[in-house]
N, C-alpha and C positions, 0 to 999 in steps of 0.2 A: 504494500500500500504506500509505496514511496511517492507516487505521483498524485496522490489525493490532495484535494484542497481542504483545509480545515474550515469547518463551519464558523468557528470563532473569527477567522480572518475575514470572512464575508461580513460578519457582524461589525467588526472593526472598520471595514471599508464603508459600510452604510453610516456608521457613527461619524467617522472622519477619514476620508480617503488618504490624507497624509499620514495617518497613524500606521498604515501598512509600511510605508517608507521608514518611519521612525522605529517601528518594531524590528524591521530587518536590519537596520543599521546599528541601533543602540541596544538590542536585546542582550548583548553580552555585558552591558553596564546595568546599573540599578534601574528599576522601573521608574523611579522618580525623575529620570532623565527624559522619559517619553510618555509617561502617563499624566493626564490632566487631573485636576482635583476630583472631577466627577468620576473618572475611571477608577481612581484610588478608593473613593467612597463606595462605588459599586462593587469593587472587589472585596471590600470588608463585609458588605452585606451579603455577598455571595458565599461566604465561608460556611454558613449553615447548610447550604445545599451541597457544597463540596465534602462536608463531613457527614452527610446523610442525617442531619439533625433537623431538617426543615419540617418534616412530618413524621409522625409515628404510625400513620395509617398504612394498613396492608394493601390498600388500593393504589398507593402512590409509589412509583419507581423513582428513585432519586439518582440522577447521574448515569443513566444507561448509555452505553456507547452505541452509536448508529452510523451506518454508512450506506452509500448508494453507489453501486458498482458502475452503472452506466454514466452517471454524472460525475463520478470520481470525487465524491464528497465524504468526509468523515468528521465526527465530532461527538459531543455528548449533549444529551437533553437535560436541562435543569431538573424538571420534574414532569412525570407522565402519569396521568390519572388513567388507570387500567379500565375503569368503568366507561370512559368516554374516549374510545380510540380515535 
């Protein structure tokens, strides 16, 4: 899956097209070099999902990996309600 596009990169592009450039150039440095205040706050809020602490419901999948072979996309979904596919 080397040639797959990360869904998070598409999200970054929609948020700010320049962020793709900044991420690729500065990712070996600290995130404070290329993350805006809003991205930093969003990352902090996102930690509950990353740690699977957002919900205790058995109906909710937290952080499942998804991919689409034809579109060459890969990533994770924050939360997926299994009752409403």
